[in-house]
Structure formats: C-alpha cells, structure tokens
N, C-alpha and C positions, 0 to 999 in steps of 0.2 A: 580277816584283812583280806584283798586280793591280791595275787600277784601282779604288778600292772607293765612288766618288766615285759623285751618286745625280746623278742628272736629274728633275727635278717640268715638269711640263706641267699650270700651271694655268687654264680660260679662266672668262670667264663674261659674261652679256651685262645689261644693264641697261634699263634700259625708258624707251622713246624719251619723248628728252627730256631726262633726267639724265644725258644723255654729258658733260657738261662737270663735273657737278660729284663725276661718279662720275669722272675723270680725276685733280680733284684728292685726292681725297682717295685714290686709289689711287700718282699719284703720293707721296706721302704718305708713305707706308708705303716707296718705293725705300729713301732712304739709308739709314735706318736699320736695316733688315732684310739691305739691304748688311751692313752691320758686323758684323754676328752674328756670334758662333762659328759660323766652320766651311763657310758662305757664301762661294761661289768665282762663280758669276754669283747678279743675280738684276734682271733685263731688263722692263719692260713694256713689252708694245705693245700697240695700239689698229688695228681689221680696214680693210679701205683698202675696205673692200667696202659692209663693216656700221658703221657707227659706234659701234653699240648693243653690238659684240663687243669681249671687255678678252683675251691673255693673258701669265701670265708665264710665262716660260721663266727658270729653274730648277736651279741647281746645287750642287751638299753634298759638301762632302767625305766624308760617312759618311754610313750610314743614321742613326750615332749623332745628327749635327748636322743633322739633317733632323728628327729626332722630336723631341729639345734644341727646334729652328724648333716643329714643328705643335701642343705640348704651353705653347707659351709665351704669356706673360701680362703679356705688358710694353706699356708704355702705350700707340702705336702701332699694337700687334696691335688690342687691343682697342679706340680707336678707329675701327681701318678696320674691325671687325664691326659694331659701333655705327654710322654709318653706312651702309656697304656697305644691312644691313639693308633698306633703306624704300626701295633701288634696286633692286639683283634683279627680274630679269625672269626667274627662276626658278634650281633649284639651278646650284650651279658643278660645273665635273668637273675633277677631279684625278686624274694618274695619272700611276705612280713607274715611271722609266725605270734599266737597267743598261746604263753600256754595254761593248759589246761587239769592238769595231776603230774 
C-alpha cells in the first residue's frame, strides 16, 4: 500500500518588531487547522537564530485534504491572512513533498 500523504513546509519572515504579534496570530491558527479533515500534523516552529522566521511543518492524509485546506475560507484562515498581511517581510515559501521512504 502506497503512502498518499503530503508533507508541506511553509516558511515566512515577518518584519522586525512584529515577532510577538506574528507568533500569537500563527498560534491561533494551529488548533483549528489540526481539526480540519485530513490534517495529520500541523506544527509551528520559530527559528532559534532569527526570531522573525517561522515555519510550519504539515502533513495531510492526501492531496485532496491539502487542496481543501488551501481553498478553505474558514474564519481562522481569513483572520490569519488579514493579520499577517501587515506583518510579512516578504512572500512566504510553500513547498509540497511526498514521502518515499
């Protein structure tokens, strides 16, 4: 049986001085996202060398679950996009991966 899960690495950088606000906004999205159908892992990290850098490590049961998450208009996603818009120090990086071993 093949593994259909999809891993996502999403990283973003916020403007200096916005670290605490960004951390609060990002943390508020963790629990509701973990409750989404197909979410296996949704972990938030903050860089130990640059506190303006954040990373999400995500695993979704399959591409359909990830697509549903990406297209979601759930309140927590809407609020996060609004809050981060003024904090970002550049475009986020989002890459998808498939498990091969």
